[in-house]
PDB file of N, CA, C and O in Angstrom, chain B, residues numbered from 101:
ATOM      1  N   MET B 101       4.944  17.425  36.638  1.00  0.00           N
ATOM      2  CA  MET B 101       4.487  15.969  36.063  1.00  0.00           C
ATOM      3  C   MET B 101       5.143  16.816  34.509  1.00  0.00           C
ATOM      4  O   MET B 101       4.814  17.773  33.809  1.00  0.00           O
ATOM      5  N   ALA B 102       6.322  15.700  34.540  1.00  0.00           N
ATOM      6  CA  ALA B 102       7.077  15.260  33.006  1.00  0.00           C
ATOM      7  C   ALA B 102       6.223  14.449  31.999  1.00  0.00           C
ATOM      8  O   ALA B 102       5.667  13.375  32.228  1.00  0.00           O
ATOM      9  N   ILE B 103       6.216  15.226  30.729  1.00  0.00           N
ATOM     10  CA  ILE B 103       5.330  14.591  29.975  1.00  0.00           C
ATOM     11  C   ILE B 103       6.570  13.131  29.444  1.00  0.00           C
ATOM     12  O   ILE B 103       6.155  11.973  29.494  1.00  0.00           O
ATOM     13  N   GLY B 104       7.674  13.359  29.090  1.00  0.00           N
ATOM     14  CA  GLY B 104       8.561  12.531  28.731  1.00  0.00           C
ATOM     15  C   GLY B 104       9.589  12.702  27.853  1.00  0.00           C
ATOM     16  O   GLY B 104       9.460  13.790  27.292  1.00  0.00           O
ATOM     17  N   ASN B 105      10.837  11.930  27.381  1.00  0.00           N
ATOM     18  CA  ASN B 105      11.406  12.652  26.734  1.00  0.00           C
ATOM     19  C   ASN B 105      11.338  12.656  25.821  1.00  0.00           C
ATOM     20  O   ASN B 105      11.060  11.617  25.222  1.00  0.00           O
ATOM     21  N   VAL B 106      11.658  14.394  24.865  1.00  0.00           N
ATOM     22  CA  VAL B 106      11.038  14.708  23.710  1.00  0.00           C
ATOM     23  C   VAL B 106      11.173  14.127  22.895  1.00  0.00           C
ATOM     24  O   VAL B 106      10.317  13.632  22.161  1.00  0.00           O
ATOM     25  N   TYR B 107      12.881  14.025  22.822  1.00  0.00           N
ATOM     26  CA  TYR B 107      13.783  13.008  21.579  1.00  0.00           C
ATOM     27  C   TYR B 107      13.079  11.940  21.395  1.00  0.00           C
ATOM     28  O   TYR B 107      12.687  11.757  20.243  1.00  0.00           O
ATOM     29  N   ILE B 108      12.732  10.993  22.377  1.00  0.00           N
ATOM     30  CA  ILE B 108      12.005   9.448  22.059  1.00  0.00           C
ATOM     31  C   ILE B 108      10.494   9.544  21.461  1.00  0.00           C
ATOM     32  O   ILE B 108      10.046   8.695  20.691  1.00  0.00           O
ATOM     33  N   ILE B 109       9.836  10.568  21.864  1.00  0.00           N
ATOM     34  CA  ILE B 109       8.822  11.085  21.318  1.00  0.00           C
ATOM     35  C   ILE B 109       9.149  11.483  20.076  1.00  0.00           C
ATOM     36  O   ILE B 109       8.616  10.834  19.175  1.00  0.00           O
ATOM     37  N   SER B 110       9.770  12.239  19.803  1.00  0.00           N
ATOM     38  CA  SER B 110       9.912  12.611  18.370  1.00  0.00           C
ATOM     39  C   SER B 110      10.264  11.612  17.434  1.00  0.00           C
ATOM     40  O   SER B 110       9.629  11.538  16.382  1.00  0.00           O
ATOM     41  N   ALA B 111      11.328  10.719  17.712  1.00  0.00           N
ATOM     42  CA  ALA B 111      11.963   9.040  17.243  1.00  0.00           C
ATOM     43  C   ALA B 111      10.787   8.744  16.752  1.00  0.00           C
ATOM     44  O   ALA B 111      10.521   8.584  15.561  1.00  0.00           O
ATOM     45  N   ILE B 112      10.123   8.673  17.590  1.00  0.00           N
ATOM     46  CA  ILE B 112       8.540   7.849  17.469  1.00  0.00           C
ATOM     47  C   ILE B 112       8.003   8.322  16.319  1.00  0.00           C
ATOM     48  O   ILE B 112       7.997   7.561  15.352  1.00  0.00           O
ATOM     49  N   ALA B 113       7.636   9.204  16.232  1.00  0.00           N
ATOM     50  CA  ALA B 113       6.624   9.850  15.486  1.00  0.00           C
ATOM     51  C   ALA B 113       7.827  10.029  13.671  1.00  0.00           C
ATOM     52  O   ALA B 113       7.240  10.214  12.605  1.00  0.00           O
ATOM     53  N   ILE B 114       8.680   9.974  13.695  1.00  0.00           N
ATOM     54  CA  ILE B 114       9.432  10.125  12.322  1.00  0.00           C
ATOM     55  C   ILE B 114       9.673   8.805  12.076  1.00  0.00           C
ATOM     56  O   ILE B 114      10.232   8.545  11.011  1.00  0.00           O
ATOM     57  N   VAL B 115       9.372   7.870  12.843  1.00  0.00           N
ATOM     58  CA  VAL B 115       9.865   6.244  12.163  1.00  0.00           C
ATOM     59  C   VAL B 115       8.284   5.906  11.481  1.00  0.00           C
ATOM     60  O   VAL B 115       8.009   5.409  10.388  1.00  0.00           O
ATOM     61  N   GLY B 116       7.451   6.351  12.502  1.00  0.00           N
ATOM     62  CA  GLY B 116       6.032   6.335  11.856  1.00  0.00           C
ATOM     63  C   GLY B 116       5.560   6.689  10.668  1.00  0.00           C
ATOM     64  O   GLY B 116       4.921   6.014   9.860  1.00  0.00           O
ATOM     65  N   GLY B 117       5.974   7.973  10.606  1.00  0.00           N
ATOM     66  CA  GLY B 117       5.724   8.730   9.440  1.00  0.00           C
ATOM     67  C   GLY B 117       6.567   8.205   8.320  1.00  0.00           C
ATOM     68  O   GLY B 117       6.069   8.062   7.203  1.00  0.00           O
ATOM     69  N   GLY B 118       8.057   7.856   8.607  1.00  0.00           N
ATOM     70  CA  GLY B 118       8.451   7.452   7.163  1.00  0.00           C
ATOM     71  C   GLY B 118       8.196   5.861   7.130  1.00  0.00           C
ATOM     72  O   GLY B 118       8.541   5.371   6.054  1.00  0.00           O
ATOM     73  N   LEU B 119       7.699   4.988   8.010  1.00  0.00           N
ATOM     74  CA  LEU B 119       6.889   4.062   7.646  1.00  0.00           C
ATOM     75  C   LEU B 119       5.271   4.233   6.692  1.00  0.00           C
ATOM     76  O   LEU B 119       5.000   3.652   5.641  1.00  0.00           O
ATOM     77  N   PHE B 120       4.544   5.036   7.325  1.00  0.00           N
ATOM     78  CA  PHE B 120       3.532   5.384   6.264  1.00  0.00           C
ATOM     79  C   PHE B 120       4.052   6.036   5.143  1.00  0.00           C
ATOM     80  O   PHE B 120       3.130   5.769   4.373  1.00  0.00           O
ATOM     81  N   GLY B 121       4.887   6.733   4.426  1.00  0.00           N
ATOM     82  CA  GLY B 121       5.658   7.028   3.526  1.00  0.00           C
ATOM     83  C   GLY B 121       5.876   5.846   2.625  1.00  0.00           C
ATOM     84  O   GLY B 121       5.428   5.776   1.480  1.00  0.00           O
ATOM     85  N   PHE B 122       6.634   4.870   3.251  1.00  0.00           N
ATOM     86  CA  PHE B 122       7.220   3.838   2.394  1.00  0.00           C
ATOM     87  C   PHE B 122       5.974   3.245   1.857  1.00  0.00           C
ATOM     88  O   PHE B 122       5.769   3.123   0.649  1.00  0.00           O
ATOM     89  N   ASP B 123       4.987   2.811   2.962  1.00  0.00           N
ATOM     90  CA  ASP B 123       3.675   2.187   2.376  1.00  0.00           C
ATOM     91  C   ASP B 123       2.814   2.707   1.111  1.00  0.00           C
ATOM     92  O   ASP B 123       2.255   2.082   0.210  1.00  0.00           O
ATOM     93  N   ILE B 124       2.928   4.174   1.402  1.00  0.00           N
ATOM     94  CA  ILE B 124       2.362   4.956   0.330  1.00  0.00           C
ATOM     95  C   ILE B 124       2.930   4.882  -1.255  1.00  0.00           C
ATOM     96  O   ILE B 124       2.274   4.687  -2.278  1.00  0.00           O
ATOM     97  N   SER B 125       4.310   5.095  -1.109  1.00  0.00           N
ATOM     98  CA  SER B 125       5.260   4.555  -1.969  1.00  0.00           C
ATOM     99  C   SER B 125       5.061   3.641  -2.967  1.00  0.00           C
ATOM    100  O   SER B 125       4.838   3.832  -4.163  1.00  0.00           O
ATOM    101  N   SER B 126       5.193   2.379  -2.193  1.00  0.00           N
ATOM    102  CA  SER B 126       5.418   0.657  -2.232  1.00  0.00           C
ATOM    103  C   SER B 126       4.104   0.594  -2.884  1.00  0.00           C
ATOM    104  O   SER B 126       4.238   0.138  -4.020  1.00  0.00           O
ATOM    105  N   MET B 127       2.578   0.948  -2.530  1.00  0.00           N
ATOM    106  CA  MET B 127       1.620   1.097  -2.987  1.00  0.00           C
ATOM    107  C   MET B 127       1.180   1.516  -4.177  1.00  0.00           C
ATOM    108  O   MET B 127       0.421   0.848  -4.879  1.00  0.00           O
ATOM    109  N   SER B 128       1.563   2.484  -4.434  1.00  0.00           N
ATOM    110  CA  SER B 128       1.173   3.306  -5.518  1.00  0.00           C
ATOM    111  C   SER B 128       2.028   3.069  -6.952  1.00  0.00           C
ATOM    112  O   SER B 128       1.815   3.605  -8.039  1.00  0.00           O
ATOM    113  N   ALA B 129       3.166   1.993  -6.557  1.00  0.00           N
ATOM    114  CA  ALA B 129       3.959   1.044  -8.090  1.00  0.00           C
ATOM    115  C   ALA B 129       2.712  -0.040  -8.187  1.00  0.00           C
ATOM    116  O   ALA B 129       2.248  -0.458  -9.248  1.00  0.00           O
ATOM    117  N   ILE B 130       2.310  -0.374  -6.991  1.00  0.00           N
ATOM    118  CA  ILE B 130       1.586  -1.751  -7.461  1.00  0.00           C
ATOM    119  C   ILE B 130       0.258  -1.804  -7.610  1.00  0.00           C
ATOM    120  O   ILE B 130      -0.362  -2.806  -7.964  1.00  0.00           O
ATOM    121  N   ILE B 131      -0.302  -0.527  -7.296  1.00  0.00           N
ATOM    122  CA  ILE B 131      -2.268  -0.310  -7.790  1.00  0.00           C
ATOM    123  C   ILE B 131      -2.520  -0.834  -9.341  1.00  0.00           C
ATOM    124  O   ILE B 131      -3.270  -1.668  -9.850  1.00  0.00           O
ATOM    125  N   GLY B 132      -1.036   0.513 -10.062  1.00  0.00           N
ATOM    126  CA  GLY B 132      -1.400   0.575 -11.618  1.00  0.00           C
ATOM    127  C   GLY B 132      -1.143  -1.054 -12.651  1.00  0.00           C
ATOM    128  O   GLY B 132      -1.438  -1.270 -13.827  1.00  0.00           O
ATOM    129  N   THR B 133      -0.597  -1.814 -11.786  1.00  0.00           N
ATOM    130  CA  THR B 133      -0.585  -2.863 -12.600  1.00  0.00           C
ATOM    131  C   THR B 133      -1.580  -4.250 -12.893  1.00  0.00           C
ATOM    132  O   THR B 133      -2.161  -4.768 -11.940  1.00  0.00           O
ATOM    133  N   THR B 134      -1.665  -4.576 -13.712  1.00  0.00           N
ATOM    134  CA  THR B 134      -2.326  -5.389 -14.539  1.00  0.00           C
ATOM    135  C   THR B 134      -3.028  -6.764 -13.601  1.00  0.00           C
ATOM    136  O   THR B 134      -4.193  -7.147 -13.488  1.00  0.00           O
ATOM    137  N   GLN B 135      -1.968  -7.179 -13.124  1.00  0.00           N
ATOM    138  CA  GLN B 135      -2.221  -8.263 -11.862  1.00  0.00           C
ATOM    139  C   GLN B 135      -3.185  -7.773 -10.791  1.00  0.00           C
ATOM    140  O   GLN B 135      -4.068  -8.487 -10.316  1.00  0.00           O
ATOM    141  N   TYR B 136      -2.928  -6.334 -10.394  1.00  0.00           N
ATOM    142  CA  TYR B 136      -3.747  -6.123  -8.835  1.00  0.00           C
ATOM    143  C   TYR B 136      -5.055  -5.808  -9.507  1.00  0.00           C
ATOM    144  O   TYR B 136      -6.036  -6.068  -8.809  1.00  0.00           O
ATOM    145  N   LYS B 137      -5.360  -5.188 -10.985  1.00  0.00           N
ATOM    146  CA  LYS B 137      -6.448  -4.565 -11.208  1.00  0.00           C
ATOM    147  C   LYS B 137      -6.977  -5.988 -11.583  1.00  0.00           C
ATOM    148  O   LYS B 137      -8.138  -5.979 -11.174  1.00  0.00           O
ATOM    149  N   CYS B 138      -6.760  -7.041 -12.072  1.00  0.00           N
ATOM    150  CA  CYS B 138      -7.588  -8.354 -12.461  1.00  0.00           C
ATOM    151  C   CYS B 138      -8.117  -9.015 -10.941  1.00  0.00           C
ATOM    152  O   CYS B 138      -9.191  -9.562 -10.695  1.00  0.00           O
ATOM    153  N   TYR B 139      -6.978  -8.756 -10.051  1.00  0.00           N
ATOM    154  CA  TYR B 139      -7.238  -9.802  -8.932  1.00  0.00           C
ATOM    155  C   TYR B 139      -8.543  -9.224  -7.895  1.00  0.00           C
ATOM    156  O   TYR B 139      -9.082  -9.915  -7.031  1.00  0.00           O
ATOM    157  N   PHE B 140      -8.907  -7.727  -8.234  1.00  0.00           N
ATOM    158  CA  PHE B 140     -10.070  -7.080  -7.653  1.00  0.00           C
ATOM    159  C   PHE B 140     -10.618  -6.883  -8.509  1.00  0.00           C
ATOM    160  O   PHE B 140     -11.205  -5.805  -8.415  1.00  0.00           O
ATOM    161  N   ASN B 141     -10.811  -7.484  -9.593  1.00  0.00           N
ATOM    162  CA  ASN B 141     -11.835  -7.390 -11.125  1.00  0.00           C
ATOM    163  C   ASN B 141     -12.100  -6.060 -11.327  1.00  0.00           C
ATOM    164  O   ASN B 141     -13.179  -5.499 -11.520  1.00  0.00           O
ATOM    165  N   GLN B 142     -10.870  -5.578 -11.251  1.00  0.00           N
ATOM    166  CA  GLN B 142     -11.236  -3.682 -11.965  1.00  0.00           C
ATOM    167  C   GLN B 142     -10.211  -3.971 -13.236  1.00  0.00           C
ATOM    168  O   GLN B 142      -9.881  -2.940 -13.823  1.00  0.00           O
ATOM    169  N   GLY B 143      -9.756  -4.973 -13.663  1.00  0.00           N
ATOM    170  CA  GLY B 143      -9.231  -5.032 -15.175  1.00  0.00           C
ATOM    171  C   GLY B 143      -9.950  -5.564 -15.826  1.00  0.00           C
ATOM    172  O   GLY B 143     -11.123  -5.854 -15.590  1.00  0.00           O
ATOM    173  N   PRO B 144      -9.060  -5.844 -17.126  1.00  0.00           N
ATOM    174  CA  PRO B 144     -10.188  -6.808 -18.228  1.00  0.00           C
ATOM    175  C   PRO B 144     -10.928  -7.872 -17.726  1.00  0.00           C
ATOM    176  O   PRO B 144     -10.352  -8.718 -17.041  1.00  0.00           O
ATOM    177  N   THR B 145     -12.332  -7.976 -18.004  1.00  0.00           N
ATOM    178  CA  THR B 145     -12.738  -9.306 -18.224  1.00  0.00           C
ATOM    179  C   THR B 145     -12.560 -10.364 -18.367  1.00  0.00           C
ATOM    180  O   THR B 145     -12.178 -10.691 -19.490  1.00  0.00           O
ATOM    181  N   PRO B 146     -12.722 -11.349 -17.419  1.00  0.00           N
ATOM    182  CA  PRO B 146     -12.963 -12.879 -18.254  1.00  0.00           C
ATOM    183  C   PRO B 146     -13.378 -13.044 -19.203  1.00  0.00           C
ATOM    184  O   PRO B 146     -13.126 -14.184 -19.594  1.00  0.00           O
ATOM    185  N   ALA B 147     -14.174 -12.246 -20.149  1.00  0.00           N
ATOM    186  CA  ALA B 147     -14.470 -12.968 -21.128  1.00  0.00           C
ATOM    187  C   ALA B 147     -13.733 -12.433 -22.400  1.00  0.00           C
ATOM    188  O   ALA B 147     -13.838 -12.965 -23.505  1.00  0.00           O
ATOM    189  N   THR B 148     -12.863 -11.162 -22.094  1.00  0.00           N
ATOM    190  CA  THR B 148     -12.255 -10.604 -23.359  1.00  0.00           C
ATOM    191  C   THR B 148     -10.865 -11.163 -22.793  1.00  0.00           C
ATOM    192  O   THR B 148     -10.303 -11.510 -23.832  1.00  0.00           O
ATOM    193  N   SER B 149      -9.921 -11.472 -21.652  1.00  0.00           N
ATOM    194  CA  SER B 149      -8.498 -11.867 -21.583  1.00  0.00           C
ATOM    195  C   SER B 149      -8.744 -13.259 -20.617  1.00  0.00           C
ATOM    196  O   SER B 149      -9.251 -13.333 -19.497  1.00  0.00           O
ATOM    197  N   ALA B 150      -8.330 -14.054 -21.266  1.00  0.00           N
ATOM    198  CA  ALA B 150      -8.073 -15.579 -20.437  1.00  0.00           C
ATOM    199  C   ALA B 150      -6.947 -15.232 -19.427  1.00  0.00           C
ATOM    200  O   ALA B 150      -6.985 -16.117 -18.573  1.00  0.00           O
ATOM    201  N   ASP B 151      -6.103 -14.472 -19.178  1.00  0.00           N
ATOM    202  CA  ASP B 151      -5.493 -13.918 -18.185  1.00  0.00           C
ATOM    203  C   ASP B 151      -5.868 -13.461 -16.926  1.00  0.00           C
ATOM    204  O   ASP B 151      -5.216 -13.601 -15.892  1.00  0.00           O
ATOM    205  N   CYS B 152      -7.004 -12.880 -17.061  1.00  0.00           N
ATOM    206  CA  CYS B 152      -7.598 -12.141 -15.728  1.00  0.00           C
ATOM    207  C   CYS B 152      -8.605 -12.892 -15.566  1.00  0.00           C
ATOM    208  O   CYS B 152      -9.567 -12.927 -16.333  1.00  0.00           O
ATOM    209  N   THR B 153      -8.406 -13.881 -14.063  1.00  0.00           N
ATOM    210  CA  THR B 153      -9.868 -14.460 -13.688  1.00  0.00           C
ATOM    211  C   THR B 153     -10.421 -14.195 -12.319  1.00  0.00           C
ATOM    212  O   THR B 153     -11.348 -14.634 -11.639  1.00  0.00           O
ATOM    213  N   GLY B 154      -9.258 -13.091 -12.164  1.00  0.00           N
ATOM    214  CA  GLY B 154     -10.167 -12.972 -10.668  1.00  0.00           C
ATOM    215  C   GLY B 154      -9.456 -13.606  -9.272  1.00  0.00           C
ATOM    216  O   GLY B 154      -8.330 -14.089  -9.158  1.00  0.00           O
ATOM    217  N   PRO B 155     -10.231 -13.480  -8.519  1.00  0.00           N
ATOM    218  CA  PRO B 155      -9.543 -14.157  -7.267  1.00  0.00           C
ATOM    219  C   PRO B 155      -9.608 -15.666  -7.069  1.00  0.00           C
ATOM    220  O   PRO B 155     -10.721 -16.119  -7.336  1.00  0.00           O
ATOM    221  N   ARG B 156      -8.826 -16.448  -6.723  1.00  0.00           N
ATOM    222  CA  ARG B 156      -9.356 -17.917  -6.451  1.00  0.00           C
ATOM    223  C   ARG B 156      -9.456 -18.365  -5.244  1.00  0.00           C
ATOM    224  O   ARG B 156      -9.869 -19.507  -5.042  1.00  0.00           O
TER     225      ARG B 156
END
């Protein structure tokens, strides 16, 4: 009983790993921004900053 073509299985694993790495690298650049922190109420409070109101 054959498992399948090893090259196809490897290609799927490589593409999946690459997409996962791209997701991590793109989110690491976004998480540190003030806009992201304000949206999730982790940045300056609305009482101290008029531009940080959280989700609407």
